[in-house]
C-alpha positions in Angstrom: 119.4 34.9 -23.3 117.1 36.7 -25.6 115.1 33.9 -26.6 114.4 32.8 -23.0 112.4 36.6 -22.4 110.7 36.2 -25.4 109.3 33.1 -24.4 108.4 34.4 -20.9 106.8 37.5 -22.5 104.8 35.2 -24.7 103.8 33.0 -22.0 102.8 35.7 -19.8 100.6 36.7 -22.3 98.9 33.7 -22.9 98.5 32.7 -19.5 96.8 36.1 -19.5 94.5 35.5 -22.2 93.3 32.0 -21.0 92.5 33.5 -17.7 90.5 36.3 -19.2 88.7 34.0 -21.3 87.8 31.8 -18.4 86.3 34.4 -16.3 84.4 35.8 -19.0 82.8 32.4 -19.6 82.3 31.9 -15.9 80.4 34.9 -16.0 78.3 34.2 -19.1 77.5 31.0 -17.6 76.6 32.3 -14.0 74.0 34.6 -15.6 72.1 31.9 -17.8 71.9 30.0 -14.7 70.3 32.9 -12.7 67.8 33.5 -15.4 66.9 30.4 -15.2 66.2 30.2 -11.7 64.3 33.0 -11.8 62.0 31.9 -14.2 61.5 28.6 -12.9 60.9 30.2 -9.1 57.5 32.5 -10.9 55.6 29.1 -12.1 53.2 28.0 -10.2 53.9 23.9 -9.2 51.2 21.3 -8.1 51.2 17.9 -6.9 50.4 15.1 -9.4 47.7 14.1 -7.3 45.8 17.1 -8.4 46.0 16.5 -11.8 42.8 14.8 -13.1 43.3 12.7 -16.1 40.5 11.0 -18.6 39.6 7.5 -18.7 40.5 6.0 -22.3 37.4 4.8 -24.2 36.3 1.2 -23.6 34.7 -0.9 -26.2 31.7 -3.8 -25.7 32.1 -6.7 -27.7 28.7 -7.4 -29.7 27.4 -10.8 -29.1 25.1 -12.7 -31.5 24.4 -9.8 -33.4 21.1 -9.7 -34.7 19.7 -7.1 -37.0 16.0 -6.9 -35.2 18.0 -6.4 -32.0 21.3 -3.7 -32.7 21.1 -1.2 -34.8 23.4 -0.7 -37.7 26.9 0.4 -36.1 28.2 1.9 -39.5 25.3 4.6 -39.8 25.1 5.5 -36.3 26.9 8.8 -34.9 28.6 7.9 -31.7 28.7 10.9 -28.8 29.8 8.8 -26.1 33.6 7.4 -25.8 32.2 3.6 -25.9 32.0 1.7 -29.3 31.3 -1.7 -30.3 34.0 -4.0 -31.2 33.8 -7.4 -33.1 36.7 -9.9 -33.6 36.7 -9.8 -37.4 36.7 -6.0 -37.7 38.1 -4.3 -34.2 36.5 -1.2 -32.8 33.7 0.2 -34.8 35.2 4.0 -33.8 34.4 6.5 -37.3 35.2 9.7 -35.5 37.5 11.8 -37.3 36.9 9.9 -40.5 35.9 11.9 -43.6 32.2 12.2 -43.6 32.2 11.7 -47.8 34.2 8.4 -47.0 31.5 7.2 -44.5 28.7 8.3 -46.8 30.5 6.0 -49.4 30.9 3.0 -47.6 27.2 3.2 -46.7 26.4 3.5 -50.1 28.4 0.3 -50.9 26.4 -1.7 -48.1 23.0 -1.0 -50.3 24.5 -2.2 -52.8 26.3 -5.2 -52.0 22.8 -6.4 -50.2 21.5 -5.9 -53.4 24.1 -7.8 -55.3 24.9 -4.9 -57.6 28.1 -2.6 -58.1 27.3 0.0 -60.3 30.4 0.9 -62.9 30.0 4.6 -62.2 31.4 3.0 -58.5 34.5 1.7 -59.8 37.5 3.6 -61.1 37.1 4.0 -64.7 40.9 2.2 -65.9 39.4 -0.9 -64.1 36.6 -1.7 -66.6 36.4 -5.6 -65.7 36.2 -4.7 -61.8 32.2 -4.1 -61.9 31.9 -7.5 -63.1 34.5 -9.1 -60.9 32.6 -7.8 -58.3 29.2 -8.4 -59.0 30.5 -12.2 -60.0 31.8 -12.5 -56.6 28.5 -11.2 -55.1 26.4 -13.3 -56.7 26.9 -16.4 -54.1 26.0 -13.9 -51.2 22.2 -14.4 -50.8 19.9 -13.7 -48.0 22.2 -11.0 -46.8 20.4 -9.4 -43.6 23.4 -7.5 -42.2 26.6 -5.7 -43.6 29.0 -3.3 -41.0 32.7 -2.6 -41.3 35.3 -1.7 -40.0 37.1 1.6 -39.4 38.7 2.5 -42.2 42.2 3.1 -42.6 43.9 5.9 -44.8 46.8 4.6 -47.7 48.9 6.1 -49.3 47.8 8.0 -52.8 44.2 9.3 -51.6 43.1 5.7 -50.8 41.0 4.1 -48.0 40.3 0.3 -46.8 37.7 -1.0 -44.7 36.9 -4.5 -44.3 33.0 -5.6 -45.0 31.4 -8.2 -42.4 28.6 -10.1 -44.3 26.2 -11.6 -42.4 23.2 -14.3 -44.1 20.7 -16.1 -42.2 20.2 -19.3 -44.3 18.4 -22.9 -42.5 18.6 -21.8 -39.4 22.3 -21.1 -39.5 24.3 -17.6 -39.8 26.8 -17.6 -41.9 29.2 -14.3 -42.9 31.6 -13.1 -45.7 34.1 -10.9 -44.8 35.2 -8.3 -47.7 38.1 -6.0 -48.2 37.3 -2.8 -49.9 40.0 -0.4 -51.2 38.4 3.2 -52.1 40.4 6.1 -54.2 39.7 9.7 -53.9 39.4 11.1 -57.6 38.1 13.7 -58.8 36.4 14.9 -55.9 34.6 11.5 -55.0 35.1 8.3 -54.0 35.7 5.2 -55.9 36.2 1.6 -55.6 39.8 0.8 -56.5 39.9 -3.0 -55.3 37.8 -5.9 -54.0 38.6 -8.7 -52.4 36.9 -12.1 -50.6 39.1 -12.5 -47.6 37.3 -14.7 -45.0 33.9 -17.0 -45.2 32.6 -18.7 -42.2 29.5 -21.2 -42.3 27.1 -22.7 -40.0 26.8 -20.6 -36.9 23.6 -21.1 -35.2 21.2 -18.4 -35.2 19.4 -19.9 -32.0 
């Protein structure tokens, strides 16, 4: 008999405790929902038709690029949202690229055209690099136009760009595609690697 009384008392206390806790949680949830509803009711809503969206930049393709008719795109600061594009280099958009890196690549264009890369432009650890580069540049005669792709930033303060060198030979146009990796060391950019990755001959210049 005593055990039955104790069990009834324990069950009553447990039921009262659970019921009280449920009411408290229900009251809290109701308060949160009410605050959320009040907040969103104070916002000014609009139809999607009234929201203006800007169009994305539209590239245009360079057809039969000639130095006497088209500017050197890598030296041009475009202020509009339209950029040139080539099959080998993609969109020539240099926006948001470090000015010092662009200046370094523009200087390399002049050096490549002159077929001479100074040792001071290469990392000191790779003493063979300027000799190798100049050896590979030696066959690239009659370069009349050089432009490069949008640099891609890599790890360890490196940036990679492809250089397209166009040459006129016997009424035909050829080009060589280079890939140059630059590295930022001691507050300046230097050549870390240089590769010839493509050659195309025999395009008619007429």
